[in-house]
C-alpha positions, 0 to 999 in steps of 0.5 A, a space after each residue: 500500500 502506498 502512503 496515506 494522506 496526512 491528517 490535515 486537509 491542508 496536506 492533501 488535495 484541494 477539496 474540489 479535486 477529491 472524489 470523496 466529496 460526492 460520497 454519502 460516507 465522507 465525514 465533512 464535519 471533521 476538520 482535523 482529518 480526511 476520513 469516512 466510514 471505510 477509512 480513518 485516513 482516506 488513502 490518496 489513491 481513493 481520494 483522487 480516484 486513481 483506485 476505484 472504490 466501488 468494491 472494498 479494498 484490502 486495507 480498509 476497516 470494513 466493507 463500505 464502498 463509494 455511494 453517490 450522495 443524493 
């Protein structure tokens, strides 16, 4: 597995570049980390969409996958 995104949003991709913004499981209320129901710290490959998260990946904490918010 490659390196994980830092805990501060300022250390990661700009929020408009992050595919996770469109997911119902993304934690928007947390300002000190980039997390969701599947990851405590979302890997940059998931954030930037270079790894498809329509199926669980082996390094996540459960089987939750990307779900487009309504």
